N, C-alpha and C positions, 0 to 999 in steps of 0.2 A: 837780598836776604843772605844770611850766612848759609854756607853749604851744609848738607846733611852730614852727620857723622858716619853714615853708611858709605862704604867705598862704592864708587861707580866709575865707569869708563868715561874719559873725556874724549868726545868724538869731534874731530875737526869739522868745521862747517863746509863739507864738500857735497856735491850733488850725488848722493846715494852711491858713493864709491867706497871701496875698501872697508874700513872698520865700521862705518855707519851701516852699510848693507848687512854685514855680519851681525851687528847688534840687533838690527831689525828682525832678521830671520830667526835669531835665537829667541826673540821676544814674542814670536808668533806661534808658540806651541799651543795645542788645542785647549789646554787648561780645563780638561773635562773632569778630572778628579784629582785628589791630592792628599797630602799628609797634613793634618792639623796639629799645631803645637800650641802650648799655653802662651798667653800674652806675655812678652818680656816686660820686666819692670823698668828697663832702660833700653835705649837704642842699641842694637847689636848688629854685627856685620850681616849683610844680606846673604841669602842662600842661593846656591847655584841650582837648586831644585825648583823648577818652575811651578811645581804643584804644592809647595810648602805654604801653609796658610795658618793664620791665627784661629784657634778653636773658639775663641770668645766672640768672634764675629759670625753671626748665623749665616749658614749657606742657604741658598734659595730653597732647597728641598726641605730644610727643617722648618721654614716658615710657611712656604706655599704648599708643601706636600709633593712637589715634583721639581725636577731640575730645569734649568734654563738652557736652551740649546740642545745638544745631543740628548736624546731620550725624552724630550718634551713633547707632550701630546696635545696640549691646548694652550691658548694664550692667557695671560694674566688679566684679571679684572681691575677696574679702577680702585676698588677697595683693597685689593691685594697689592697694587702699586704703593698705595699710601702706607699700608701695614708694613711692607718690606722696607721702605725708606725709613720709617720710624724705628724699626728693629735694628737696622744697621747704624743709624745715627746714635741710638742709645748704647750700642756696643763698641763703637769704634771712635778713637780719639783722632782719626784722620778725616772725619766726616762731620759737617754741620748741614742742617737742612733749613729750608725756609719756604715761604709761600709767595709765589710769583704773581698770582692773580686768582680770581674766581671766575668760573664759567657763567654763562647765561643762566643756567639752572642752579647756580650756587655751589657747584663742586669746586673744591680747592685744586689749584695747579701747583703742586709742590716741586721744589728743586733741591738738589744736593750739591754741596761744594766738597770736593775731596782732594786731598794733597797730603804731604807729610804732616805730622802732628804739630810742628812749629808753625807752618804756613797758615793753618786754619784757626789759630788763636785769633780772637777778634782784632787786637791791635795789629798783628802781623798781616792779617788779611786786608785790613783797611790800607796799610802801607803798600802792599803789593798792588792793590787796585789804584791807589793814588799815583804810584810810580808809573804804571802803565798808562793811566790817563795823561800824565805829564808828557809821555812820549808823543802824544797826539798834538802837542802844541810846542813846536820848536822855538817859538818866541819867548817862552819862559823856561825852556829846558836846553841847556848847552849840550854840545856834542859830547863833551867829557862826561856830563851827568848821564846822558843817554847810554854811553858806552858802559858806565858803571852799572846802570840798571840792567842792560843786556847781559852783563856778566853775572850779577848777583841775584837778580829777581827771576822767579819762574814766569813762564808765559801762561796766558789764559786760554784754555781750550773749552769750547762748548760742545756737548753731545746732546742733541735734541731729537725728538721723534714724535710721530703720531699727530702731526698738524692736520692730516686727513684722517678722520676718525676710524675709517675702516681699514687703514694701513697700520697694522698693529705690531708687527714683529720688531720694529726698531725700539719700541718701549721695553720689551722683554730683554733685548740685547743690551740696552742701556742699564738695566738693573743688573745684568751679569757683569757688565763693565764696572759698575759701582762695587759689586762684591769683590772682584779681583783687586781693585785698587784699595779697598778698605781692609781686606784680609790678607792679601798676598805678602809673602816674605821673600820672594825671589828678587834678584838684583834687577830684573827687568821692571818689576813693579816699583822698586825703589827709585830707579831712574825716572820713571814717569812721575812719581809723586814728588821727587826732589826738583824736577825741572818744570813741572806744570802745576797749575791750579785748574782742575777740571770741574766745570759746571755741568751737571747732568739734569736735564729736564725730560723725564720719561714720557710724559704726554702733554701736548699742547692743546688737545681738544678732547677732554674727557666726556663731554656730552655726545660728541660724534662717535667716540669709542663705544659708549654704551649702546648707541643706536646702530653701530656698524654702518656709519654714514660718513661720507667724505666731509660734508659741511658741518658747521656748528649748529646750534639750535635755531638760529635765525636764517639758516640756509646759506651762510657765507662760506666761500672757500677762503680759509684764512691764510693760504699760501698765495693769495693775491692782495692781501690787506696790509702789507708791511709799511708802505709809505703813508697811507691814509690813517691807519690805526683806528679804524672805526669800531672794531670789536674789542671788548674789554680783555679778552684773552691775549690779543696781539699787543694791546697797549701796555699791559703789565710786563710782558716779555721784553719789550723795547726799553722800558725803564730799568729792568734788571740788566740789560745789555749795556746801558749807559753806566751802570754801577760797576760792572765787570766787563770792560771792553775786550772782545776776543781777538786773538791772532789767528786762531783756527776755529772753524764753525762747521759742525756736521748737522745736516738736516736729513734724518732717515725716513724714507718713504717705502711704499710698495707700488708695483705696477703689474700689468698682466704678464702671463707666461711664467717661465721657470728660470729665467736668466737674472743677471745682476748688472746694474750700471753703477759705475763711479767715474769721475772725471779722469782724463781730459774731457771737456765739454764739447757739445755741438756748437756751431756758430748759429746766431750771432752772439758776440760778447759786446757789452756796452763800452763805448770808447773811453769813458771816464774811469773804468776799473783799472787800478794801478798794475803795472807790469810785475811788481814784486809778488802781488797776490796771485796772479795767473801762474807765475813760475812756481810758487809753493803748491798751488793746486795740482799742477801737472806732475810735480815730483812726489807729492803724496799719492798720486795715482800709481806711480811706479812702486811705492811701498805697498799699496793695496794689492797690486799684482803679485808681489812676492809673498804676501801673507794670506792670499785668498783661499788657497787649497782647493778642495772639491775637484772640479774638472778643468780648472784653469780658464784660459781664454776660449771664447766661443769661436767656432769656425764652421766650415761646411759640414764637418762630421760630428762636431761636439756642439750640441744645441741646447742642452739643459744643464742646470747647476754649474754654469760658467759665467764669465763676466764679459762685458763689452764696454767700449769707450767711444768718444767722438760721435755720439748719436743722440738725437731726440732732445736732450736736456741742455738748453742754452743758458746764457747769463745776460739777458737783455732787459727784460721788463723789471722795473724797480718795485715789484711787489712780492718777490720771491724770497724764500728763506736762504738763498745763497747770494743773490745780488745785493740785498740790503746790508747784510753783515760785511760783504766785501766792499761795497762802495761807501756806505755810511760809517763803517767802523774799521776799514782797512784790513779785514781778516781774509784768510783763505776760506771763503764760504763755499760749501759743497753740498750738492744733493746726491744722496745715495738711494738707489731704487732696487728693491728686491722683488722678483716675480712672485705674485701671490698664489700661484697655482702649486708651488712647492709645498712639501710637508712643513708643518710648524717647526719641527726641529731644525730642518735645513734653513728655513727662512731666518730663524733667530741666530743660528750659529754663523751664517754668512754675514749677517749684520754685525755680530760681535767681532768677527775677524777683521772687518774693515774698520770698525771703531778702534780696536786694539792696535791695528797697524798704524792708523792715523796718529794715535797718541804716541806710539813708538817713534814715528818720524818726527813729530813735534818735539819730543823730549831730546832726541839726538841732535836736533838742529835749533834748539830754542834760542841760543845766543845770536845766531845768524838771523833768525826770524825777528827777534826783538830789535836788532840793529836795523834790519830792513823795514820794520814797522815805523821806526823813527824817520827813516828816509822817505817813506810814503808821504808823511805830513810835511816834511821839509820840501819835497818836490812840489807838493800841492801849493804851498805858500809861494814858491818861486813862479809857478805857472800862473797863479792868480794875479800876482804882481805884474807879470808880463802880459796877462790877458790871453794866454795861449790855451787852446783846448788839446786834449789828448787825441792822437790820430786813430782812425779806425784800423783794426787788425782782425785777422781770422786765425783760428787755431787748428781747424781741420786741414790736414795736409793737402787735400784735393780742392780746397776752396780758394777763391781770390776775392779781395775786396772789390765789390761792385759799386759801392757808393762811399767815396771818401768824405771825411769831415771837411767842410769848406774852410778856406783860408780866411778866417775872421778872428778878430780879437774881442774878448769880452772881459772887461775889468769891473763892471758894475751892473747890477739890476736895480731898477726903481719901480716900486709899487706905488701908483699914483692914488691920491685920496679923493678924486673927483666923483667917484661912484662906487657902489658895492663896498663901502668902507668896512662894514662889519666882516665881510668875507675876506677882505684884505687883511684885517687884523687876525682872523682865524688862520690865514696862511702864515702870517708872521709867527704866530704861536707854534704852528706845525714845524716851521723851520727851527725855532729856538729850542724845541723839544728834541731836536737832533743836533744840538750844540752848534747851530749856525748863529753867527753874530749879526744882528739886525739893528739898524740905527734909524731914529726918526729925525728927518731933516728939520733944522731950526730956522733956516734962512733960505729964500729962493736961490736956486743954483742953475746956472746955464750949462747945458750939455751941447757942445758944438755939433756932434753927429750922433744920431740915435737910430736904433732899429725899434720899430713899433710892432708889437705882437700882431701877427696877421700878415707878415710878409712885406711890411712897408718900412720906409725910411723917413727920417725927418732931420732938419738942421735947426740949430739954435733953439732947442727945446728948453723952456723954463720949468724946472722941477720945483713945485711949490713947497712951502712950509707944510709940514704934516705928512709929506710923502715918506715912504720907508725905503731906506737905502741898504742894499746887500752887496758889500764889496767882495770881490773874488779873492783878494789877497788875505785869505784866512785859511786855517787848516782844513775846513770842510768844503773847500773849493770843488772837489769831485762830486760831493753830494749835492751841492747847490746846482751845478750844471745838470746833473742827472735828473733832478725833478723840476727845475725851473726852465730848462732849455726849451726854446720854441719848437725845436725838432730834435728827436733823438739820434738822427743820422745813422740809420740802420746800415751796417756794412754788407749784409748778405740777406737775401729775401727768404728767410725761413722763420715761421712764426707759429707758436702754439698759444700765444696770447695776443695782447694788443700792441700797436706800434706807436702809440702816443699816450702820454700821461702827464703832459706839461701842466703843472698845477695852476699857473695863471690862466691857461685856456680852459681847464676844467671849471674854474671859478668864474671865468668871464670877466676878470678884473683888468683894469687898465694898467699895462706894464710896458716899460721900455728897457732896453739894455744898450750898453755902449762900450767901445774899446778905448774911449777917451780917458785920460788920467784925471778924473775929477775927484775932488775931495771936499764935499759939502760940509758946512757946519752942521753937525749932527750929534745927537746924544744916543748912547746905547739903550735899546729897549730892554727893560728889566721886568715889566709886567704888562698885561694887556690893558689898553685904554678903553674907556666907555663909561656909561652911566651918566648921572646928572652932573652938569658942569656948574650951573647956577640955579637960583631959586625962581620958581614961577609964582605968580599971584595965586592965592587960594582958589579963586574962581576960574583960574586959567588951566593950562594943560602943559604936558611935556610931549613933544613930538619927536618922531624918528622916521627915517625913510624905510619903507618896506621894499627894499631893492636888492635883497641878498638872501641866501639860504639861512645865514645866521639870524638875520632879522625876522625871517619867517618862523624859525624855531622859537625865537623869543615871543613872537606874537601868539603862537599856539599855546605856549606855556602860560602866558597871561590869560588867555581865554579860558584855559583849563582851571585857572585860579578864580575865575569869575570876575576878572577885571574888565569893566566896560571899555570898548575901543571903537573908534570911528576912523575911517580912512578917506582921504581926499582922492577921488578917482582920477584926478588930473595930475597931481604931483606924487601920488603913491605914499604920502606921508600919513602916518598913523598918530592919533592923539590919545593920550592917557589923561584922564582928569587929574589935576594936581593933587586932589585929596586922596587919590588912590595910589600915589607913589610912596610905598612903604620902603623901609630900609632893605627888606628882602627883594623887592622888585628892582630897586636901584642896583643891588649887588648882582642880580640876575642879568640886568642889562650890561653891566660891566663884563661879566663872564662871557657874554656873546659878542663883545666889542661894539655894542650898540650905544651911540651917543644920544642922550636925551636932551633936547633943546627946549627951553621955556617958550610957551606960546600963549595965544589968547584962548578964548572959550572954545572947547572942543566942538568942531563941526565936521560933518562928512557923513558917509554912509556907514551905518553900524555893521560891525563884524560879528559873526556868530560862529560858534564851534560847529564844524560839520559833523554829521552823523554818517559815518562811512561804512558801507558794506564792501567787504573784500571777497571778490569772486573766487571760488575754489571748485568750480564745476568741471565739466568735460575739458580735457586738454591741459589743465593747470597742474603743475607740480607744486606741492605745498612744502617741499623740503629743500628747494633750491630756487635760484633765479629771482625774478622780480616779485614773486609772491612773498618770499622771505625778506627781500629788501623793503617791501611795503610794510611788513610787520615790524621791521626794525626802525625804519625812518618815521613812518606815520604813527606807529604804536609806541615804541620805546622812546624815541627822541622827541617826537612832537606830542606825545601823551594822548593821542586820540584813541577812543574805543573803536575797535574794528570788529564788526559783526560778520561772521562767515555767511556767504550767500552761495547757494548751490544752483545748479541748473534747474533742479526741480522747484526751488523757491521762485524762480522767475517764471517758469512754465505754469506754475500753479498760483502765482500772485500771492505768496504767503507774506506774513508780516515781516519776516526776516528780510525780505526784499522791499516791500512797499513802505516800510517804516523808516527807510534810510533817505537821506538827502543827497548822498553821493554813492555811486557804484564804481569801484575801481576794478577793472579787468586787467590783470597782469598779462605778460607775455606767456604764450603756451603753444600747443601744437594743433589746436582745433580751429577751423575756420568759422564755426557756428556756435561754439561753446555748448553744443547739444540742444540749443533752443529750438523748440517747435515753432510753427507759424503763429500759434497762440502766444507762446512765450515772447516772440519778437514783437507782436502787437502790444503785449503787456509792457515791454520795455519802452516802446515808443510812447505809449500813454503815460507811463510814469515820468519820463523826461518832460513831456509836454506840460505836466503839472508844475514845472519849475525846478526840476531836479537836474543833477549833473552826472553824466556818464563820462568816465575817465578811462580811455583805452590805451594800452601800451604795446608798441611794437607789433609783432605778427598777430597774435590772437586778439589783442585789444582793438586793433584797427579792423580786423576781418570780421569779428562778431558784429561790430557796428555797421560794417558795409552790408553784411548779410541781412541785417535787420532793417535796412533802408534808412540809415541815419546819416549817410555821407554820400557825396557824389565823387569822392576820390576813387581812383582805380590804381592798381599796381602796374608800374612800368616794368617791362622785361629787362633784366640785367644783361648787358653785353657779355659775350663769351669770355672776354679777358677782364671782367670787372672784379677788382679786388680793393676793398676799403677795409683795412685791417685795424679796427679800433683807432681811427684817425679823427682829427679835428678839422672842421670845415667852417668857413665863414657863412653866416646866414643873415639875411635881411629880416628885420623885425617890424611887424605892423604894430606900432606903439599905441594905436588907438584901441587895440583889443585889451579887455581886462586881464586876459591870460598873460599879456606881456607887460603889465604894469611894473614900472621900475627898471625895466631892462633898457639897454641902449639901442639905438637905431640899427647898429650892426653888432652882432654877437657871435659866439662860437658854439658849435654843436658837435657832440661826440657821436660818431657813426661807426658801427661795428657790423658792416655788411647787412645793414637793416633794409627793410622793404623800401622801395622807391615809390613815393606817392605822387601821381599826377595831381595838379592843383585842384582844389574844390571849386565848383561853380555855384555852390549853394550855401557857402559859408565863408569864413575869413581864414585866409592862409596866414597864420600868425607868424610862423617862421618859414622862410623860403630860401632856397639856394640861389645866389645871384646868377644872372645870365651873361653878364659882361666881364670886364676886366677885373672887377672886384672879387670874382670867384677865387677862392684860395683853399688849399688843403695842405696838411702836414702829414708826418708819419709815412706809411707805405700805402700808396694808392695807385691803382691802374684802372684806366677807363672811367675815372671819376667825373668826366664831363657829362656822363649820363645823368648826373644829379642836377645839372644846371636847369633852373626854372621849376624844379619840383618842390614839393612842400615837405617840411619836417614836422610842423605842428599845425593842426587845423581845428577851428572852432565852428561847429555845425549846430545852428539853432533848430530846435523843434518845439513849437509852442512857446511856453515860458521858460523852457529849459534848454539844455545844449549837450552835445557830445564833444568833448575835447580829446583829440586823437594825436598821439605822439608816434611818429614813424620809428623813433628810436626809444631806448629805455632810459628815461630821465632819472631813474633810481639806481642806475648801474653802479653796483658796489658801494653805494651811498657816498661816493666821492665826486659825483658829477654835480657840483653845487649849483651851476646855473640851471641845470635841469630840475633840481630840487626846488628852486625858487619858482619855476614855472608851474610845477605841480601844486605848490602852496597857493599860487594865484588861482589856479583852477578850482581848488577846494574852497577858496574864499570868494568865488565868483559872485558878484552882486546880483541880487534878485532883480528881475526885470519884467516888463509887461510881455504878454504873449505876442509872438510874431505871427500875424495872420498868414504871412506868406509860407510859414513853415508849420503847418498843422501836424497832428499826430499821424496823418496819412503819409503815403510815400509819393513824392513827386516824381516826374519822369526821369530826371537826371539821376536821382538816387535809385530808382527802380532799375535803370540801365546798369548802374554800377553793381547792384546786388546780383544781377543776372550774369555779369561777366565771369568768365572762367577763373577759378581760384588758382593763383600761382602756387606751385608745389613748395612746401616748406621743407627745404633740404637741410636746414641747419638747426632745427629745434630752437631752443633758446640761446643757441650760440651760433656756430657757422658750420657749413659742410667742410669736408676735407678736400682741398683742391691742390692738385699736383700739376705743375707746368713743365712740359718737356718740349724739345724741338718737334715740329710736325713730323719730321722724318723718323723720329723715335717712337711715335705713337703706337705702331703695331707691337713693338717689344714691350712698351710700357703696359699696354692693354693685356698682354699675355701674363705679365706678372700680377697685375691687379686682379685678374680673373681667378687667380689662386686663392684670393681672399674674399671676393664678393662678386656677385653677378649684377649688382644694382648700380654700378658706376655709370656715369654719363660722360660722354666725350664730345668735345667741340674743338674747332680750330679757328684761329684768327692770325693773319699774316704768317709769320714763320713758327708760331707756337701752337701747341695742342694742349688742351686742358682736360684733365681727368677729375671729375667731381664725384665724390663719394657721399651719398646722403648720410646725414648724421641726425636722425630724428629725435634722439634723446638729448641732443645738445651737449655731447661729451667733448671735453678737451682732449688733446692728443695724449696727454699723460694718463688719462683714464679710459681711453678708447680701446676696445678689445683687440684691434689689429693695426691701427694707424702707424705706430712706431715700427712694428715688424714689416709693414708694407714698405715704408721708406727705406729700411735697411735692405729689403729684398731688391728694390729697384737699384740701389747702389751696388749691391752684390752682382746684379745682372749688368752692371756697367751702363746703366741708362743715366745720362747726365740730367740732373734736375736743375731747372732754371729757377723755380721757386716752389716752396711747400708752405701751405697755409692750413692750419687746423683750428 
């Protein structure tokens, strides 16, 4: 774009040296008050007065009735956010606004684009976005063109906030940033607007903001939803990111205490994050240090209204608001965290200082950043062509890489079409919606050497026609590896989230990858496949395999429309009468990737829409965890009516309970759900009538055990046991209706879940292998304790059954193979009463019910576990006791483990003292071998 007529400094692209540092420091004035002047009729030279502003752009206090930052006494409301955005948009020719998405409750999620008045004109803004998108594909953009874009075009910077609804100060600061950019007449404002297009998203979670709740209305933590995009708020945001790809991305949060975090980050950092982005992040950290003000850096004597780095906040899991902008879009993605115990004014002002400093650095270095941005995608292409993975690195000065990326080459992934085809196609669409190029194989192709997901290898594999090919020699190589990789190769064992999110494993789809240079005959995928391929006879049917989460969702949608369906209990194929296949049903099948095949007369077992009761009694959180996941998956996506069932409903045998055909008990903190002996007998009698109990993880399995519905018991976890959101192979009893459509070997996601000894009175539907086929990825220690134990159990009682999941199959709604199992349980075929399993309690189940209850140390999540050398345990214990007296300690071999109960299931970034504890241990020079929260 043409440069502004306003004069500005040209800062050489140096690392915060000389003129760049001076420019940044001059641009970090508090901007608390200023002189307003009339709007000029034409561009005029910028002012050296940092407080000079246009009078025509309304200041926050004139619209809201109070200032933002210094002097602010309360946070703004959602209505005030929208009102102020509209007021500034109407008054400023530097601002345009739009709607990013709507929330679950229908609230708009607005955004603002702010730059100089020429950049925000529609044609100019489109060209800027097109030029930046072209930098992401060096195959169509020459180095000369890229250099011209870096010289002439502004960079794109995003300022977002409030993805956690109760963390509110970033929103207010973003509005203050908007005002300064829209109204300011200083040269510092001009430099930012001439060199940047700034996208401001004040709140990503308006429903949570209204409720002062971390999660959205479905109880989802949307800062874990980025790669899966299950929530509409997340999905709209990512589509806007594709429209305006960022080079710098701020995600403003709050944490406990009165301190402030900005990067450099804590380890681990995912190996596929580009070095340029890490470099920018660390240099922006230096700019934030210079502009922070208040009490500066935290130390032994300065502990409030100060900043810290290199702690708590990593860049590993591909569900965060820093890792996805960084890996998927090549940006310097950053999490900023302000302590929520500070006064509102301090919280907002500190958030503003870091936002303003970041914009200043980006403006001063925009040409270098845009040039480096082009280099990221150029390097990705070269790496993909060579099949090389990025190496593991650490950023914290005291850490060393413990687990290097193995020396393997990956040039291609292949998604095979032999099973779970609808989920395969959903994965293809997920990839394509992140600008990944996927091809459908048109002719069988031989792959000389392949790696098969699950730790196996194969030679001379024939990839069939209809498979999907994902070559790595494309710009999105980093993103492909980050979400497709069989293992994330963690460099350093620090976690406050999961250690595996491999999409093929989550879906349980058949996948191979290879370092061979194969080029199959293939066509690019431009839209999802599915629906009717040819016509059936009018008296015939259309069939499809119910073998995937997508096919299950399609099935429930059809049942909800009143379409009659039958299922073959041997092949798991569902038949639709040909006369019921309308255009709408055909289009629905296509949208889910379900292929409809002409067949004969419909035969099989009739499917009925289940009448589901959702337990919300003792121990269940209704605002987070699997209760919310059930409301989202079963309620919103599958369209099932969910009736709340309380403890009293079961104890008193009310219609709310007895009128249901299925009772789903989510994970929670109670071992009995508050059921009395009468309530437990009511539950057994209800199941014996032919109904289904569906129990998830801790509370779901324990309520069943206490009621005498299962012979499973919980196995004690070894002292060193750590299974941190990892995938493991499981053997599948394919004769069970719960496993209909699943392969004989599958994968299951385990997040430090209870370990269930096998049932002796039912069917162990999923079991961990005992021999050489046992396999785990991610970060696991002591995982052999799982060998031979059960992951899913089907326990008959009379004509009904209890289906128990040791894990949470609804986890974040992205555990597709688990979703399919839940659907099978909901559609469990009616059967005759099993005389061996009457409503009474047999001895094995009575014994299990009488067994001591294993303490639930992790709530719906995990306990905080710190590993140190056994010799360091006394020092570690002394530090821990400053924070809690509830910690438990144990030792194995040369390590000691400090386990801190986490009954509310809080993650480290929301825990009241976990982050402070880790810092205190480091300050006390206690070497940490691993930290898991």
